C-alpha positions in Angstrom: 137.6 103.6 20.1 138.2 100.9 22.7 135.6 98.1 23.2 134.7 95.9 26.0 131.9 93.3 26.3 129.4 94.1 29.1 127.0 91.2 28.5 128.4 88.3 26.5 126.4 86.1 24.2 125.3 82.5 24.9 124.7 81.9 21.2 127.5 81.0 18.9 127.9 80.9 15.1 128.4 77.2 15.0 126.1 74.7 16.7 127.6 71.8 18.6 125.9 69.2 16.3 127.1 71.0 13.2 130.7 70.8 14.4 130.3 67.1 15.5 129.0 66.3 12.1 132.0 67.9 10.4 134.3 66.0 12.7 132.3 62.8 12.4 132.0 62.6 16.2 129.1 60.4 17.1 129.4 60.3 20.9 128.8 62.9 23.7 132.0 62.4 25.6 133.7 65.5 24.2 130.6 67.8 24.0 131.8 70.3 26.7 135.2 70.4 25.2 133.8 71.0 21.7 131.6 73.8 23.0 134.6 75.5 24.6 136.4 75.2 21.2 133.5 76.8 19.5 133.6 79.7 22.0 137.4 80.0 21.4 137.0 79.9 17.6 134.3 82.6 17.9 136.6 84.8 20.0 139.4 84.3 17.6 137.3 85.2 14.7 136.2 88.4 16.5 139.8 89.4 17.1 140.9 88.6 13.6 138.1 90.6 11.9 137.5 93.5 14.4 133.8 92.7 14.2 131.5 91.4 16.9 130.8 87.9 15.7 128.2 86.7 18.3 125.5 89.0 19.6 126.5 90.9 22.8 126.2 94.2 24.7 129.3 96.3 24.4 130.7 99.6 25.6 132.8 101.7 23.2 134.8 104.4 24.8 136.8 107.3 23.4 138.7 110.4 24.5 137.7 113.8 23.5 140.1 115.6 21.2 140.7 117.2 17.8 139.5 114.1 16.0 136.1 114.4 17.7 135.5 118.0 16.8 133.1 116.9 14.0 130.8 115.5 16.7 130.7 112.1 15.0 131.8 108.8 16.5 132.5 105.7 14.3 131.8 102.3 15.9 133.8 99.8 13.8 132.9 96.8 16.0 129.6 95.9 14.5 127.2 95.0 13.0 125.4 97.5 15.2 122.1 96.5 16.7 120.8 99.3 19.0 122.3 102.1 20.9 121.4 101.7 24.6 122.9 104.9 25.8 125.6 107.5 25.2 127.3 109.1 28.2 130.2 111.4 28.9 132.3 112.1 32.0 132.2 115.6 33.3 135.0 117.3 35.2 133.4 116.1 38.5 133.7 112.4 37.3 130.0 112.1 36.9 128.4 110.3 33.9 126.0 112.5 32.0 123.6 110.8 29.6 123.0 112.3 26.2 119.3 112.3 25.4 118.2 110.0 22.5 116.8 112.9 20.5 120.2 114.7 20.5 121.9 112.1 18.3 121.4 110.0 15.2 122.8 106.6 14.2 123.6 105.6 10.7 124.7 102.1 10.1 125.5 99.6 7.4 125.9 95.8 7.7 129.2 96.1 9.6 129.6 99.4 11.5 127.8 102.6 12.5 128.4 106.3 13.0 126.7 108.4 15.7 126.2 112.0 14.8 125.5 114.5 17.6 122.9 117.1 16.6 124.2 120.7 16.3 122.1 122.0 19.1 123.6 119.6 21.7 126.2 121.1 24.0 128.5 119.2 26.3 128.6 120.7 29.8 131.9 120.5 31.5 133.2 117.4 29.6 136.5 116.1 31.0 138.8 116.4 28.0 141.7 114.7 29.8 140.0 111.3 30.1 140.7 108.6 27.4 137.2 107.3 28.2 135.4 110.6 28.3 132.7 109.3 25.8 131.0 106.0 26.5 128.6 104.4 24.1 126.7 101.3 25.2 125.2 99.3 22.4 124.3 95.9 21.0 126.2 94.3 18.2 126.9 91.0 16.4 125.0 88.2 14.7 122.9 85.6 16.3 119.6 87.3 17.0 116.5 86.3 15.2 116.6 89.6 13.3 120.2 89.2 12.3 121.1 85.5 11.9 124.7 84.3 11.4 125.9 84.4 7.8 126.8 80.9 6.4 130.4 82.2 5.8 130.8 83.0 9.5 129.3 79.6 10.6 131.7 77.8 8.3 134.7 79.8 9.4 134.0 79.2 13.1 133.4 75.5 12.5 136.7 75.2 10.5 138.6 76.9 13.2 137.0 74.9 16.1 137.7 71.7 14.1 141.3 72.7 13.7 141.6 73.3 17.4 140.2 69.9 18.0 142.3 68.0 15.5 145.5 70.0 16.2 145.5 71.0 19.8 149.1 72.2 19.8 149.6 75.9 20.4 151.7 76.5 17.3 152.2 79.5 15.1 150.4 79.7 11.8 152.9 80.3 9.0 150.3 80.5 6.3 146.9 82.0 6.1 144.2 79.4 7.1 141.0 78.7 5.2 138.9 80.2 8.0 141.0 83.4 7.9 140.4 83.7 4.1 136.7 83.2 4.7 136.6 86.0 7.3 138.6 88.5 5.2 135.5 89.8 3.5 134.0 91.1 6.7 137.2 92.3 8.3 137.4 95.8 9.6 139.9 97.8 7.4 142.1 98.7 10.4 142.6 95.0 11.4 
């Protein structure tokens, strides 16, 4: 599956004041800069783990081929909130929505699997497109019903603090503390 963010989040795992307390910054002169570092640290954590760290609306897309013959689609970039819609492209390049009653979602704390019911039939699906199947869904932490785990908050704060104290664009030769914290939630393919 390929993933893209349709509606990004405005809520991040680490609050500005939490980061300022960690850095012992008592003034407001760097607030905008620190907020941008929190956003960068969150994006970095998302890339490192393969999980959607902050709550957003995403679109997962996949081609249609032999691997999809079981009529199941695994969404690794979770934790999954809700499925908004599932569509496929037909040979006329029109999107056809799959009715909600024709699929089921099973999910755990990090990912989900969509199973198409056996009575659902694709009509004229374009099997040549790498994005023939499109799943729009919500995922990530930061909602009232799915708050950020302390582990993620601390990892993002550590990473943002490191960006602030060492603003060079160097290469990490060793695994960082924040990377170690995030290993437990990393997608197996990352």
